[in-house]
N, C-alpha and C positions, 0 to 999 in steps of 0.2 A: 434534461441531462438522458433521459431513455432515447430520444432522437439522436442527439450528440453518440452516444454508444451504438444505435444500429448504422448511421451513417458511417463512422468508423471501420465497423466490422464489414459494412458493404464495399470499404473503399480499400479494406485491405485481402476481400477478397480477390477483388478488379487487382490491386497489386500483384496479387501472388500469382493470376493466372498470365499478366504480362511478362513478369520474369520467369515464367515457365517457358512461356512462348520463345520466350528472349532466348533464355539457355539452351531448349531444342535446337534453335536454329544455327547459335554460336558454336554446339558441338558436331553437325551436319559439318559445315564450314569447315570445321576441324577437321575430322574424317577425312572429307575431298581434298582438303590442300593435302593431306596422308599420302592418300592415293594420288596423288599428282593427277594430270590431264589424261580422259579415256578417249581413246579412240573409237572410231565411226567403222562402219562397214558397208562395206557396197552392195548394193540388192541389185541383180539383174531378172527383170519383166520379159519373157517371149511373150509380145506383141503378135505375134502370128499366131502362134498358139488363141491368145485372145479373142484372134478373129475369125478364127476357125470355130470356134466354141459356140461365138454369138449365131454366125451362121447357122451352125449344124442345131441348136437351140430354137432359133426361130422357122429352120425346114421344118423340126418335128410337129409342128404347126398347120404348116401348110401343103403337106403332101404325103401319100398314102405311107402308112403303115408298115405295110409289105413291100412298098417299093423301096423305102427308104433302107429296111432293112436285108436285101437284096444288092443294091447301091452298097453299102458298108460291108458287107461281107467280102465283093467283087475287091472294093477299093482293099482290104487288110490282105486279102491275097495276093493284090499284085503289090503291095508294101513287104509282106513276106517273101516273095518272089526276090525284090528287088534286094532284100536284106540278105536275106543267102547268096544270091551273086554277088554281094559286096563284100562277105566275109571269105568268100572264095577267093575273091581277088586279092583281098589285104593277105590271105594264108600264103597264095603264092606269089606275091610282092615281097613278103616277109622271107621266103625261103631262098627269093633271086637276089636280095639284098637290095629293092628297088621301091621298096614303100614310098609311098605318093600319102605325105601328114599335109597336103594343099588342102581348100576348103575355099568354100561358095563366099564371094564378097557378101557382106551383112549392111544392114543400116544401124547403126545405132542413132536411139533417140535420146537427148538431157531436154532436160527443164533449166531456166534460172529465172526464177520470180525477184527480182531486185528488190532489196528496202533501200534506205535515202542512204546509208554508209558501204551498199555493196558488200554485206557482208558473206552474203552466198558464195563470192568467190571462194571462199576455201574450199566448197564441196566441189567446187565447176573446175576446180586444177585437181582434189581426186579424183573427179571424172574423168577429166582429160587424159590425165597421167593414164591411168587405166587402157583406156581404149587407144593410145598411143603403143603400148607395149604388147597389144595383141594385132593389131593392123595390119591388114596384108594392103595389096596393090586390088582397088577398083571399092575398096570398104568407102562407106560414104558417114557424116553425121547429119542429124536432125536437128537445129537447137529451139525448141520453144519457146519464146524468150518473152516476158514480159514486164514491162517497168517503166516508170515515168523519169529516171534517171536518178542522180544524186550527186554524192563527193567526186568529185573530179580523178583521185586520185584511187579511188576507190574500181570506178569503173574503166579506168586506163589498165588496171591491173587485169580486171575482168575481159578488156579487149583483147590482152596481151595473150592472154590463155588459149583463147581462138586462136590466134595469128600461131599456135603452136602446131595447130592442124594443119593450118597450110603451107608451114616451113615442112612439115610431112606430106605434102603431099594429097592429103584427106581431104575430099571434097567438101565443102561446110555450105550447110541450106541453112538460113534461120526463119523461120516462123513467124509472123506476129499476128495474132488473132484478136488481141485487145488493145497492147498500147506497147511502143517501142520509142521513146522520145527522150532528146536529150544524151544523158550518158548511155541511156538503151539503145539510140540509133548507131552510138561510136561501138557497141560492140555489134552491131544487126552490117556495118557497111564493112567489115573485116571479111563477110560470109561470099562466096561464089554466088551465089543466089537468095536474092530475101523475098519473101512469098509474106503477101499481106491480107489479112481478111477485108472485105470491100470497107468496112468502118472503123476497121483499126485505125489507132492515133499516132502517126509517125512524124518524126523530123524535129520539131523544136531545138534547132541548131543555132544554140545561144548560151550566154553564162551568165548569172545570177547571183547575190550576195544581199542578204538582206536581217537584219538584226534588228529590237528595237533597245533605246537608249534613254536610261533613268535616271542622267545626272540632274536636270532640272525638278523632279521629284526629289532626289536624296538633297538637295540644296536648299528648298524647301521646307525640308525639317530635319534642316543644320544636321544632316548628316555629311560625314567627309570620305571622300575614297581617293585612296590614294596608289599607283600603279606605279613600278618600278621596273625600268627594264636597260639594257646596254647595247645599242646601236640602236640609231635614228628612224628605222621603220622597221623594228622587231616588232610592236604593235602597230596600226594604223589606225581601223575603229574602234571604239570598243563600247561596251553596252552602259557603263558604271560612268566615265569619266568624260569629259566633254571634249566631245571631238574637234577637231579643227579643218579648214578647208585644204591645208597641204594634206592632211592625212586622208580626206576624201579623194583629192587628186591620186595623191600616189595609190590607194585602192583601185579608183576606177583602172590605173593605168595597167594593173597586174589583172584586173578583170577583160582590159580588151587586147591583152599579151594570152588568157589563157585561152580566151574566143580564137584568136589567130592559133595558136595552135592545133584548138579544134576544128578549124578549116583546112587546115593542113595536112591533118590526118584524115580526115574523109577524102581529101583532093588524091590522095594516092592512090588508098583503096578504091572508089569510083571517081575515077577522073573525069567522066563523061560529065558528071553533074554542073551545073550554071550554080556556082554556089554566092556569086552576089544576088540571085533572086532567091535561094532556097537557105542560106545560113541567116537569116534577120529573126531568129528566135520563134519566128509563128512554126505550128504544128499544121499537118492538113490528114486529111482521112484518105485510105487505101485508097481508091480510085482514082484521088486526086496526086497522090503520091505517086502513083502509076506514070500518069502525063508529064508528071517531072522529075523522073526517072529516078526517085528516091526508092523507088520499089521492082523488081522484076515481073513480079507474078501476083494475078487476085487469085487466092485461093484459101483454105484455110490447113490450120497442121492434120486437124480431120482426114481431109483429102489424100494430101502426101499419104499418110502412113496408111490408109486402105488401099490404096494403090499400089506401095510397094511391098505389104500383107500378101499380095496375089500372086509374087514370082520370087519373093526371097523370103528370107529370114530377117526380121525386126525386134531389135532387142531393146529396150528401155534401161540407160543405166542412172544410177543414183545411189550417192553417198548419203548415206544417211550415221550422222554424230549421236554418240548415247548420250543425254544428258544427263549430267551431273544430279545425287540425289536433291541437294541445296537447291538445282536449276529447278526443280519438278514441283518440290516444296512452295517455296516462291513464289509458282503459279505464272501466269501472263501479266498479271498487273505490275511486278515488281520488273520484269521486262520492260511492259508499258513507258514506267519512270526512268529505268534508266535509260532508255533511246530516245526520251525525251525530252532530258537532261544535255545527254550527248549531242544532239542536233543544236541547241541553243547555243555550247558552248563554241562547239565548231563554226556554227555559222558567223558568228565574230572574227574569224580564222581564214576561212578557208572558203574559194567560189563554189559556185552549184553548178552541175551539168544538168 
């Protein structure tokens, strides 16, 4: 009896803790629902200033302090004289009613590290919208792209966002340091120029869809699975039902059609490519991709940014979404579980690039 009493007490404690945790999560979710969706904010980082700070920090260990002090003094004096002259020009222009509000062209840097469903496109949309709102003639955008592709509709929308820059006449360069394959290459091909690191993975112009089928396992355990649809091809392949040859044939047709659209899209943006040679689903390393015409230059984003910092202002633009309290409490494990479920569900319905 004492053992049962101790066991019951222990079980009651565990149950109390579980109920308390569930209660807190439910309360947090309710509060978040009441406050609605929270917007993010735009973060702008001056990469030119960062570059100068890095150079100055290293030079402080390489050169004589007296020399550096004299040089800094001369530079500050020169900057002060320039600022004074600029202020006088502005005052005089304001009096004459001919105030010049123009500025020097800038390079905007945007990062896109794509997931399977390309959910990062929501931030990309905000970043591009912000750039378009202030862009002038001569401004350029550098997109640091890293993704192995994913859902067709997600990466199609991401490519359309980049097309907004092209439509506005803003030069777009895409830099691939690690990988821009499949849907990633669909984004990259929109650019005026594609730059790749020597061993970055590029290409994989193909379409894939795969899913497990548990129908035999269910039958073995006398488990029935029912699926009700309206429309002959509302669902072709399924994870739990018995797949037919007709369904497989239809799904294969859809895959081929998607591949055709993919190739046509690339042909529009990079007409010089031999699609019969590169649209086989294979991928290549940067140097090989250069020989095939998939990219235009071998380099890294670091080289591009460093060179740009020497003669112009380089600004990194990043849209950061505020996480809800429930998302913070749930942690990465909950997100991972949601993402995994989404992947398996989607794989039975849509092709991937």
